[in-house]
ROSE-4610 file (N, C-alpha, C; in Angstrom, 1 decimal, always signed):
// ROSE-4610
residu = [X/X/X/X/X/X/X/X/X/X/X/X/X/X/X/X/X/X/X/X/X/X/X/X/X/X/X/X/X/X/X/X/X/X/X/X/X/X/X/X/X/X/X/X/X/X/X/X/X/X/X/X/X/X/X/X/X/X/X/X/X/X/X/X/X/X/X/X/X/X/X/X/X/X/X/X/X/X/X/X/X/X/X/X/X/X/X/X/X/X/X/X/X/X/X/X/X/X/X/X/X/X/X/X/X/X/X/X/X/X/X/X/X/X/X/X/X/X/X/X/X/X/X/X/X/X/X/X/X/X/X/X/X/X/X/X/X/X/X/X/X/X/X/X/X/X/X/X/X/X/X/X/X/X/X/X/X/X/X/X/X/X/X/X/X/X/X/X/X/X/X/X/X/X/X/X/X/X/X/X/X/X/X/X/X/X/X/X/X/X/X/X/X/X/X/X/X/X/X/X/X/X/X/X/X/X/X/X/X/X/X/X/X/X/X/X/X/X/X/X/X/X/X/X/X/X/X/X/X/X/X/X/X/X/X/X/X/X/X/X/X/X/X/X/X/X/X/X/X/X/X/X/X/X/X/X/X/X/X/X/X/X/X/X/X/X/X/X/X/X/X/X/X/X/X/X/X/X/X/X/X/X/X/X/X/X/X/X/X/X/X/X/X/X/X/X/X/X/X/X/X/X/X/X/X/X/X/X/X/X/X/X/X/X/X/X/X/X/X/X/X/X/X/X/X/X/X/X/X/X/X/X/X/X/X/X/X/X/X/X/X/X/X/X/X/X/X/X/X/X/X/X/X/X/X/X/X/X/X/X/X/X/X/X/X/X/X/X/X/X/X/X/X/X/X/X/X/X/X/X/X/X/X/X/X/X/X/X/X/X/X/X/X/X/X/X/X/X/X/X/X/X/X/X/X/X/X/X/X/X/X/X/X/X/X/X/X]
num = [1/1/1/2/2/2/3/3/3/4/4/4/5/5/5/6/6/6/7/7/7/8/8/8/9/9/9/10/10/10/11/11/11/12/12/12/13/13/13/14/14/14/15/15/15/16/16/16/17/17/17/18/18/18/19/19/19/20/20/20/21/21/21/22/22/22/23/23/23/24/24/24/25/25/25/26/26/26/27/27/27/28/28/28/29/29/29/30/30/30/31/31/31/32/32/32/33/33/33/34/34/34/35/35/35/36/36/36/37/37/37/38/38/38/39/39/39/40/40/40/41/41/41/42/42/42/43/43/43/44/44/44/45/45/45/46/46/46/47/47/47/48/48/48/49/49/49/50/50/50/51/51/51/52/52/52/53/53/53/54/54/54/55/55/55/56/56/56/57/57/57/58/58/58/59/59/59/60/60/60/61/61/61/62/62/62/63/63/63/64/64/64/65/65/65/66/66/66/67/67/67/68/68/68/69/69/69/70/70/70/71/71/71/72/72/72/73/73/73/74/74/74/75/75/75/76/76/76/77/77/77/78/78/78/79/79/79/80/80/80/81/81/81/82/82/82/83/83/83/84/84/84/85/85/85/86/86/86/87/87/87/88/88/88/89/89/89/90/90/90/91/91/91/92/92/92/93/93/93/94/94/94/95/95/95/96/96/96/97/97/97/98/98/98/99/99/99/100/100/100/101/101/101/102/102/102/103/103/103/104/104/104/105/105/105/106/106/106/107/107/107/108/108/108/109/109/109/110/110/110/111/111/111/112/112/112/113/113/113/114/114/114/115/115/115/116/116/116/117/117/117/118/118/118/119/119/119/120/120/120/121/121/121/122/122/122/123/123/123/124/124/124/125/125/125/126/126/126/127/127/127/128/128/128/129/129/129/130/130/130/131/131/131/132/132/132/133/133/133/134/134/134/135/135/135/136/136/136/137/137/137/138/138/138/139/139/139]
x = [+212.2/+211.6/+212.4/+213.8/+214.6/+214.5/+214.4/+214.3/+213.0/+211.9/+210.6/+210.7/+211.4/+211.5/+212.4/+213.4/+214.3/+213.5/+212.7/+211.9/+210.9/+210.3/+209.4/+210.1/+211.3/+212.1/+212.5/+212.9/+213.3/+212.1/+210.9/+209.7/+209.3/+209.4/+209.2/+210.2/+211.4/+212.4/+212.1/+211.7/+211.4/+210.2/+209.2/+208.0/+208.5/+209.3/+209.7/+210.6/+211.4/+212.3/+211.5/+210.4/+209.5/+208.9/+208.5/+207.8/+208.8/+210.0/+211.0/+211.2/+211.3/+211.5/+210.3/+209.1/+207.9/+207.7/+207.9/+207.7/+208.7/+209.9/+210.9/+210.4/+209.9/+209.4/+208.2/+207.3/+206.2/+206.6/+207.5/+207.9/+208.5/+209.4/+210.0/+209.0/+208.1/+207.1/+206.1/+205.6/+204.5/+205.1/+206.3/+206.9/+207.2/+207.7/+208.0/+206.7/+205.7/+204.4/+203.7/+203.8/+203.2/+203.8/+205.1/+205.8/+205.5/+205.5/+205.3/+203.9/+202.9/+201.5/+201.1/+201.9/+201.6/+200.4/+200.3/+199.2/+199.6/+199.0/+199.3/+198.8/+197.7/+197.2/+198.2/+198.8/+199.8/+201.1/+201.5/+202.6/+202.4/+201.2/+200.8/+200.9/+200.5/+200.6/+202.1/+202.9/+204.4/+204.9/+204.4/+204.9/+204.4/+203.2/+202.6/+203.5/+203.8/+204.6/+206.0/+206.5/+207.9/+207.9/+206.8/+206.7/+206.5/+205.8/+205.7/+207.0/+207.8/+209.1/+210.0/+210.0/+210.8/+210.3/+209.0/+208.4/+208.8/+208.9/+209.3/+210.7/+211.6/+213.0/+213.1/+212.4/+212.4/+211.9/+210.8/+210.2/+211.2/+211.9/+212.9/+214.0/+214.5/+215.6/+215.1/+213.8/+213.3/+213.1/+212.6/+212.4/+213.8/+214.8/+216.1/+216.6/+216.5/+217.0/+216.2/+214.9/+214.0/+214.2/+214.7/+215.0/+216.2/+217.1/+218.3/+218.0/+218.8/+218.6/+219.1/+218.7/+219.1/+220.6/+221.1/+222.5/+222.7/+224.0/+224.3/+223.6/+223.4/+222.8/+221.2/+220.7/+219.3/+218.9/+218.8/+218.6/+217.3/+216.3/+215.0/+214.8/+215.9/+215.8/+215.7/+215.4/+215.3/+213.9/+212.9/+211.5/+210.9/+211.3/+210.6/+211.0/+212.0/+212.3/+211.2/+210.4/+209.2/+208.2/+208.0/+207.1/+207.6/+208.9/+209.5/+209.3/+209.5/+209.4/+208.0/+207.0/+205.6/+205.3/+205.9/+205.7/+206.3/+207.5/+208.2/+207.4/+206.8/+206.0/+204.8/+204.2/+203.0/+203.3/+204.5/+204.9/+205.2/+205.7/+206.0/+204.7/+203.7/+202.4/+201.8/+202.0/+201.5/+202.3/+203.6/+204.4/+204.0/+203.8/+203.3/+202.0/+201.1/+199.8/+200.0/+200.8/+201.1/+201.7/+202.6/+203.2/+202.1/+201.3/+200.3/+199.3/+198.9/+198.0/+198.6/+199.9/+200.6/+200.6/+200.9/+200.9/+199.5/+198.5/+197.1/+196.7/+197.0/+196.6/+197.3/+198.6/+199.3/+198.6/+198.1/+197.4/+196.1/+195.4/+194.1/+194.2/+195.2/+195.4/+196.0/+196.6/+197.3/+197.0/+195.8/+195.4/+196.0/+196.4/+196.9/+196.2/+195.9/+195.3/+196.3/+195.7/+196.5/+196.8/+198.0/+198.4/+197.9/+198.2/+197.8/+197.5/+196.2/+195.8/+195.9/+195.9/+196.0/+197.2/+198.3/+199.5/+199.3/+198.6/+198.4/+197.8/+196.6/+195.9/+196.7/+197.3/+198.0/+199.2/+199.9/+201.1/+200.6/+199.5/+199.0/+198.5/+197.7/+197.1/+198.2/+199.2/+200.2/+201.0/+201.5/+202.3/+201.5/+200.2/+199.3/+199.3/+199.0/+198.9/+200.2/+201.3/+202.6/+202.9/+202.7/+203.0/+202.2/+200.9/+200.0/+200.2/+200.5/+200.8/+202.1/+203.1/+204.4/+204.2/+203.4/+203.1/+202.4/+201.4/+200.6/+201.5/+202.5/+203.4/+204.3/+204.8/+205.6/+204.9/+203.7/+203.0/+202.2]
y = [+155.3/+154.2/+153.7/+153.6/+153.2/+154.1/+155.4/+156.4/+156.1/+155.8/+155.5/+154.3/+153.2/+152.0/+152.2/+152.9/+153.2/+154.0/+154.9/+155.6/+154.7/+153.8/+152.8/+151.9/+151.4/+150.6/+151.3/+152.6/+153.3/+153.5/+153.7/+153.8/+152.5/+151.4/+150.1/+149.9/+150.2/+150.0/+150.9/+152.1/+153.0/+152.5/+152.0/+151.4/+150.2/+149.3/+148.1/+148.4/+149.4/+149.8/+150.4/+151.2/+151.7/+150.5/+149.5/+148.3/+147.6/+147.5/+146.9/+147.7/+149.0/+149.9/+149.9/+150.0/+150.1/+148.7/+147.6/+146.3/+146.0/+146.5/+146.4/+147.0/+148.2/+149.0/+148.2/+147.7/+147.0/+145.8/+145.0/+143.8/+144.1/+145.0/+145.4/+145.9/+146.8/+147.3/+146.3/+145.5/+144.5/+143.4/+143.0/+141.9/+142.4/+143.6/+144.2/+144.4/+144.9/+145.1/+143.8/+142.8/+141.5/+140.8/+140.8/+140.1/+140.9/+142.2/+143.0/+142.8/+142.6/+142.5/+141.0/+140.1/+138.7/+138.3/+139.0/+138.8/+138.0/+136.8/+136.0/+136.6/+137.4/+138.0/+139.1/+139.9/+140.9/+140.2/+139.1/+138.3/+137.7/+137.2/+136.6/+137.7/+138.9/+140.0/+140.3/+140.2/+140.4/+139.3/+138.1/+137.0/+137.3/+137.7/+138.1/+139.2/+140.2/+141.3/+140.9/+139.9/+139.4/+138.7/+138.0/+137.3/+138.4/+139.4/+140.5/+141.2/+141.3/+141.9/+141.0/+139.7/+138.8/+138.9/+138.9/+139.0/+140.3/+141.4/+142.7/+142.7/+142.1/+142.0/+141.2/+140.1/+139.2/+140.1/+140.8/+141.6/+142.7/+143.3/+144.4/+143.8/+142.7/+142.0/+141.6/+141.1/+140.7/+141.9/+143.0/+144.2/+144.7/+144.7/+145.1/+144.2/+142.9/+141.9/+142.0/+142.1/+142.0/+143.2/+144.3/+145.5/+145.4/+144.4/+144.3/+143.9/+144.4/+144.1/+142.6/+142.1/+140.8/+140.7/+139.5/+139.3/+137.9/+137.4/+136.1/+135.0/+135.0/+133.9/+134.0/+135.2/+135.5/+136.3/+135.6/+136.2/+137.0/+136.6/+137.3/+138.3/+138.6/+139.5/+138.7/+139.5/+138.9/+139.1/+139.4/+139.7/+138.6/+137.3/+136.2/+136.2/+136.9/+136.9/+137.4/+138.3/+138.8/+137.7/+136.8/+135.7/+134.7/+134.4/+133.5/+134.0/+135.3/+135.9/+135.8/+135.9/+135.8/+134.4/+133.4/+132.0/+131.8/+132.3/+132.2/+132.9/+134.1/+134.9/+134.1/+133.4/+132.6/+131.5/+130.8/+129.8/+130.3/+131.5/+132.1/+132.4/+132.8/+133.0/+131.7/+130.6/+129.3/+128.9/+129.2/+128.9/+129.7/+131.0/+131.9/+131.5/+131.1/+130.6/+129.4/+128.5/+127.3/+127.7/+128.7/+129.1/+129.8/+130.6/+131.4/+130.4/+129.4/+128.3/+127.6/+127.3/+126.6/+127.5/+128.8/+129.7/+129.8/+129.9/+130.1/+128.8/+127.7/+126.4/+126.4/+126.8/+126.9/+127.8/+128.9/+129.9/+129.4/+128.7/+128.1/+127.0/+126.2/+125.1/+125.6/+126.8/+127.3/+128.8/+129.2/+130.7/+131.5/+132.7/+133.7/+135.0/+135.8/+137.1/+138.1/+139.0/+140.1/+141.1/+141.7/+142.7/+144.1/+144.6/+145.9/+145.9/+145.9/+145.7/+147.0/+148.1/+149.4/+149.5/+149.0/+149.1/+148.4/+147.3/+146.4/+147.2/+147.8/+148.6/+149.8/+150.5/+151.7/+151.5/+150.5/+150.3/+150.0/+149.2/+149.0/+150.2/+151.0/+152.2/+153.2/+153.5/+154.4/+154.0/+152.8/+152.4/+152.2/+151.8/+151.7/+153.0/+154.1/+155.4/+155.8/+155.6/+156.0/+155.3/+154.0/+153.2/+153.6/+153.8/+154.1/+155.5/+156.5/+157.8/+157.8/+157.1/+157.0/+156.4/+155.4/+154.7/+155.7/+156.4/+157.4/+158.5/+158.9/+159.9/+159.5/+158.3/+157.8/+157.5/+156.9/+156.5/+157.7]
z = [+61.2/+61.8/+63.0/+62.9/+64.0/+65.2/+65.0/+66.1/+66.8/+66.1/+66.8/+67.6/+67.1/+67.8/+69.0/+68.9/+70.0/+71.1/+70.7/+71.7/+72.4/+71.7/+72.3/+73.2/+72.8/+73.7/+75.0/+74.9/+76.1/+77.0/+76.4/+77.2/+77.9/+77.2/+77.8/+78.9/+78.7/+79.8/+81.0/+80.7/+81.9/+82.7/+82.0/+82.8/+83.5/+82.9/+83.5/+84.7/+84.6/+85.7/+86.9/+86.5/+87.6/+88.3/+87.6/+88.1/+89.1/+88.7/+89.6/+90.9/+90.7/+91.9/+92.8/+92.3/+93.1/+93.8/+93.1/+93.6/+94.7/+94.6/+95.6/+96.9/+96.8/+98.0/+98.6/+97.7/+98.2/+99.0/+98.5/+99.1/+100.5/+100.6/+101.9/+102.9/+102.4/+103.4/+103.8/+102.9/+103.2/+104.1/+103.8/+104.6/+106.0/+106.1/+107.4/+108.3/+107.6/+108.3/+108.6/+107.7/+107.9/+109.1/+109.1/+110.2/+111.6/+111.5/+112.7/+113.3/+112.5/+113.0/+113.0/+112.5/+112.5/+111.6/+110.4/+109.5/+108.3/+108.2/+107.1/+105.8/+105.8/+104.6/+104.1/+105.0/+104.6/+104.1/+104.8/+104.4/+103.0/+102.8/+101.5/+100.4/+100.8/+99.8/+99.5/+100.6/+100.4/+99.4/+99.6/+98.7/+97.3/+97.2/+95.8/+95.2/+96.0/+95.5/+95.2/+95.9/+95.6/+94.3/+94.0/+92.7/+91.6/+91.9/+91.0/+90.7/+91.8/+91.7/+90.8/+91.0/+90.2/+88.7/+88.5/+87.2/+86.5/+87.3/+86.8/+86.4/+87.2/+86.8/+85.5/+85.4/+84.2/+83.0/+83.2/+82.1/+81.7/+82.7/+82.4/+81.5/+81.9/+81.2/+79.8/+79.7/+78.4/+77.5/+78.1/+77.2/+76.7/+77.6/+77.2/+76.1/+76.2/+75.3/+74.0/+74.1/+72.9/+72.0/+72.5/+71.7/+70.9/+71.1/+70.4/+68.9/+68.0/+66.6/+66.3/+65.2/+64.7/+64.7/+64.9/+64.8/+64.2/+64.2/+63.6/+64.2/+65.5/+66.2/+66.3/+66.1/+66.2/+64.9/+63.8/+62.5/+62.4/+63.2/+63.2/+64.4/+65.1/+66.2/+67.5/+68.6/+69.9/+70.5/+69.7/+70.1/+70.9/+70.7/+71.4/+72.9/+73.3/+74.7/+75.6/+75.1/+75.8/+76.0/+75.0/+75.1/+76.2/+76.1/+77.1/+78.5/+78.7/+80.0/+80.5/+79.6/+80.0/+80.6/+79.9/+80.4/+81.8/+82.0/+83.3/+84.3/+84.0/+85.0/+85.4/+84.4/+84.7/+85.7/+85.5/+86.4/+87.8/+87.9/+89.2/+89.9/+89.2/+89.8/+90.5/+89.8/+90.3/+91.5/+91.5/+92.7/+93.9/+93.6/+94.7/+95.3/+94.4/+94.9/+95.8/+95.5/+96.3/+97.7/+97.7/+98.9/+99.8/+99.2/+99.9/+100.5/+99.8/+100.3/+101.5/+101.4/+102.4/+103.7/+103.6/+104.7/+105.3/+104.5/+105.0/+105.8/+105.3/+106.0/+107.3/+107.4/+108.7/+109.6/+109.2/+110.1/+110.5/+109.5/+109.9/+110.9/+110.9/+111.8/+113.1/+113.1/+114.3/+114.4/+114.6/+114.5/+115.7/+115.3/+116.3/+116.1/+117.1/+116.9/+116.2/+115.5/+114.9/+115.9/+115.8/+116.8/+116.4/+115.2/+114.8/+113.3/+113.0/+111.6/+110.8/+111.4/+110.6/+109.7/+110.1/+109.2/+107.9/+107.9/+106.7/+105.6/+105.9/+104.9/+104.5/+105.4/+105.1/+104.1/+104.3/+103.4/+102.0/+101.8/+100.5/+99.8/+100.6/+100.0/+99.5/+100.4/+100.0/+98.8/+98.8/+97.7/+96.4/+96.5/+95.3/+94.6/+95.4/+94.8/+94.2/+94.8/+94.3/+93.0/+93.0/+91.8/+90.6/+90.8/+89.7/+89.2/+90.1/+89.7/+88.9/+89.3/+88.5/+87.1/+87.0/+85.7/+84.8/+85.4/+84.6/+84.1/+84.9/+84.5/+83.3/+83.3/+82.3/+81.0/+81.1/+79.9/+79.5]
């Protein structure tokens, strides 16, 4: 039974680490492209991805912690860490939504033309494929 749980914990950690890695790449690429073309929608996607990155880091740490066996301070184990991380992730989503709304209102009140839209869709499509193929391979 412990071998099976260890295998599940390793698998969870692998998926969480892939999420951290792919979201890191997404944030860097989207932010770079968004700033380069002056697109608030691509920048908002970078913000969204940065929240996903932070959530992925929290989830990774929660998965690592929740897999630990019970000890003197946590007699029933550490499983609740995953629930706590879910709550923190939900709060992050609300904060990101507020930031995106703020940036959108700024652009609506002070519009500027986009310079090169092609990069925006291209970075999303490429990384979407890489991320989902990686997850499919692990799971």
